[in-house]
N, C-alpha and C positions, 0 to 999 in steps of 0.2 A: 768356252764352256765345254766340258767333257760329258759324254753320255756313254752308257754301256752299249756295246755293239757286238754283233755276231757276223759282221760283214768281212768275211775272210778275203774276198776279192780285193777290197780296199786295202786291208792290211798287207796282203801279198804285194800289191803295187808299191806300197810305201817301203817295205823291208827290202825289196829288190831295186829300189831307186838308187842310182849311182851316188847320190849325195848322202845316203844313210850308212850306218856302220856296217851293215851286211855287205853292201857294195864295196866299201873301202877295205873290208877284211878279205875280199875275194870270194865271198860266198855268193853263189849264183843260183837262180831259180829256186829260192826258198819257197816252200809251200806250207803255210801254217793253218791250213783249212781244218785239219783234225784237232789241232791245239785250240783253235777258237771255238770249235763245235763242242768241246768238252765243257759241260756246265760248271765244273769245279774251277775252271780258269776264268779270268776276267779280262776283257779287252775294253779299255776306256779310250774313246776316240773323239777327235774334233776334225775339222776340215784339213788340218795339216799333218795328221798322223795320230799317234797315241801311245798308250802304255799297255803292254800285254803282261798280265800277272799270271804266272803258272804256279798252281798250287802244289806244295810239297809239305803235307801235314798242316801245321799252323803257320808255316812260313810260305810266302809267295815270292818267287823269283821274278823280278820285273825287267822287261826289255822295253826301252824307249826308242821310238823311231819317228822322227819328224822331218819334213822337208825344210829347207832353209827358212821359209816364211814363218814357221812355227817355233823357231829356236829363240834363245835369249830370254828376255823377260816373259814372253808368251809361254815358253817351256817351263819356266819356274812357276808361274801361276797355275799352269796345268798340273805340274807335279804336286803342288800343294792340294789342289782339288782331288787328285788321284789318291794321295795319302789319306786325306779325310774320308773319302769313300771307302777305301780298303779297311781302315781301322774302325769305321762306324757301321758299315753295311755288310761286312763279311766276317768270317771267323779268324781273320788274319791277326797274328800276334807279332809278326816281324816281316820285313821286306828285305830281300837279298838282291844285290845286283853285282854284275861284273863290269868293270870299266877298263877298256884297253888303255895301257899307259900312255899311248900316243894321243888319246882323245882328251885334249885339254878342256874343251867345253863340257863334256859329260862329267869329267872329274869335278869341275867347278860347280855344276848343278848338284851333283851328289853331295858334296861338302856343304853347300848352301842349305840343302834340305836337312842336314843334321845326321847323315849317315856316318858310321864309324867304320874305319878300315879293319877288317878281320884277317887279312892275309893276301897272298899273291897266288896266281895260278896262270896257266897257259891255255889259250883257246885258239885252235887252228894255227898254231905257231906264233901267236901274238901274246906278249906278256900282258896280263890283266891284274887289276886289283879287285879284291872281293870286299864289298861293303854290306853292312846291315843297318837297318833302322828298326828298332823295336817300338812297340806301342808305348812303352814307358818313356823312351827317349823322345818320341814324337809328342806325347802329352806335355813333357817338360818344356817344349818349345812353343806351345800354344800361348797366345796372348789373350788371356781372359781378364777383362776388367769390368 
């Protein structure tokens, strides 16, 4: 279960963990204290990590960081919870994310969530795909019976 958090110390520990994307991309000593402190941004966390949504107008860019114990089926369930929260409790109209081409698990999660690829870009020398999930696309995937 995810909950909104402002615990920057926890997030910093997760994003700097050697098993998360920041560690694998060679990013060191990331400090997201100011990002988490900004009330426009949303950090949704559980004991294994979480999703950081950074506001850019009506679009939020999401960064997911979980230790190995929180990945797989747990990450998918958490991603569903996070999308529900963002589209029902915030002014979010779309979620954007960047997925390194080498990160097969993140790519699978992004596609399973219904994100559409919008292009390619480079981040710190690593090729990435840019994906978007609009509120309309998310609503189409809801199973209401």
